C-alpha positions, 0 to 999 in steps of 0.5 A: 500499499505504501509503495502504491501511495509513494508512486502515486504522490508525484501525480497527486502533487502535480494535480494539486498545484494545477488545481491551485493555479486554477483556483486562483483563476476560478475561486473554487477554494474561496469558501475556506477563506474569509479574504476570498469571500468578504474582501478583495485581496487576491494579489494584495501583498504582492502589488507593494513589492514591484511598487517599491522598486518603482518608487526608488527609480522615481526617487521616492521612499521604498515604503511609500507604497501608496505614494505616486502613481498607483500599482495594482488596484490595491496593496498592503504596506511594503515592509521587507528589507529595503535590499529585497526591493533592489534585488528581487522586487525589481525582477517583476517591476517591468510587467503589467501588475497582474501579469507580475502577479501571476509570474510571482505566483510561479516564482513562489511555487518554485521556491517551495518546491526547492524547499521540498527538494533540499529536504528530499536530498536528506533521505534515500526513502522515496516515500519520505522525499515525495512527501516533502514536496507534498507538504510544501506544496499541497497545503492550504496555507501554501494556496493562500500564500499564492492567493494574496501574493506575499513575499513569504516564500523566501523566508520559507526557503531560508528556514528550510536551508537552516534546518537542512544545514543543522542536519548536515551538521549532525549527520554528514561529514561534509561540513563545508556544505552545511556551512554554505546552506546556513550562510545562504539561509541567514542571508535570504532571511535577513534580507527578506524577513528577519525571523532568524534574529531570535535563533542567533544566540543559539548559533553564536554559542554553537562552535559549529555555526559561530564563524558562519554566523558572524560572517552573514551578520557582517554582510548583513550589517554592511549592506543594511548600512548602505540602505541607510546612508546611501541617498539613492537607496534611501531617498526620503531619509530623516537623517541620522539625528532623528533616527537615532532619537527614534531608537532612543524613544520607543514610546513615540515609535509605538504611537506614531509609527504603527501603520494600523493606529495610523489608519494606513497613512505613512508619515515621514518617519515611516518613509526612511529605510529604518522603518524596517527594523523600527516597525518591529517596535512599532507593533510589538504591543499591538493586536490587530483583532481581525478574523484573518489573524491567527496568532496565540495573542489574538486567539486567547485574548478574543476567547478570554474577552480581555487582553492578558499581560504581554510578557506571558506571550514572551514567554515562548522566546525566553524559553528558547533563548534559555534552552540555547544556553542549555543545548550549547553546553552539551558535550557530545557533538552529534547529540548537541547538533540533534538538539540544535536542530530541534531547538531551531524547529521549536523557535520557529513555531515561537513567531506564532505564539509570540508575535501578535499579528500572524496572517494564515499564509505565514503558517507556510513557514511551519511546512519545513518543520513538518516535512523534517519530521519523518526524516529525522524519525527514520534517523532515530533521533532521541525524541523519535517516539514522539514524532509520530504524535508530532506529525499528526498534530502538525497535519492540522495546520495543512488543512483548512481552517474551520471558517468553512463552518461559519462562512454562511452564519456568524463567523464574528462571535468569539465562539466562531472566532476561536474555532476558526483559529484553533486548527492553526494555533492549538497545534502549533502550541502543542508542538512547542511544548512537546518540543521544549519539553524534549529539549529540556529533558535532554539538556538536564541529562547531558549538559555540563559546565565544561563549556563556560570553563572553556570560554573563560580559559580561552575567550579568543577562541569563542569567536575564531574556533 
């Protein structure tokens, strides 16, 4: 039976992708998404991408999405790294908006398929190879990513490359390949959406990843600086004085630079390229209580009818940082890298639990984690006994949300909203708790203080070993 499924999977994947493309045109899957049925959002995130580069060529801010001539029928606000506008968005700026949208959808499919490919290289099991492609390409979050046209696929690729690199560190003698994959993954994330910033403490502490991380950060810092100080790359700069003043005044940022509080009005501070980083502060405490937001903070606050203290939602991040220290203290190299891989998978889930504004397409970031699980089970990792349960729980994220049960009725009640978000956020929370428990157990059993003794005896080796 399994062999038959293995043979049929490639045909299922091709059929699924073709059906998704057809649905983008015909709306066959609209009933599963609020945005498709009750709002005009197809391509809404895409149109801001080429517009950012068009702005730059006309001497306007990359982030002045609604300034100048309109590009496309509507758009959300461009927020990616300004370098992404030059290095990627420029490719699509020469096409008419709708033509560019369809090309960007194909570009996204190629990147998601590339994620499946990199994970498939980790195993000789044909079923697991095909399953990796199926998970990356044939899920409802993937379809919604194509529908809204968000530039999230590069981040999914970045996470995939980082996971694959840590797998290679643990099981392969080809350390150079592992370093190259990590380097590429870090840079792709840095120059699109910097979600990997939370993982940097771990990568600094691990001797296997430290030097590669430093190199990637140096390039990131240098290129980012260019996009701040070079006038042609930051045409509406507010200047160093105002910019440094902003970093010292988070209250001002939260009050005046939150795009939702400003009712989608971009002020002078938000036209400077520094907004890419400052926006993390601007939205750090703000909750957008919208039906299409699927974060744990919005899920719980809506369910309870009151706002819980924000520190509660930051606990997953704090746990991840503490576990980074613990994992670095594991003496056995193979076990340390296996644990590091599990920790990165765990930390990638903190985005859904700790960040306030999570859209449904962003659950594609979870797909590489899910696709890795069967491969890791076959390797016999220390948490193999839990992987089957983890995988079953994770599958719910690939399925449609329960919105389709309410789309013809009251889908704005607290009960309906809780159920709509349930199959997205609850599986992620359960997986985080399971993974964190596995890591705590292994750290308690195998961590030692030898790591800190080595740093104190030879601190110069910490950075260059």
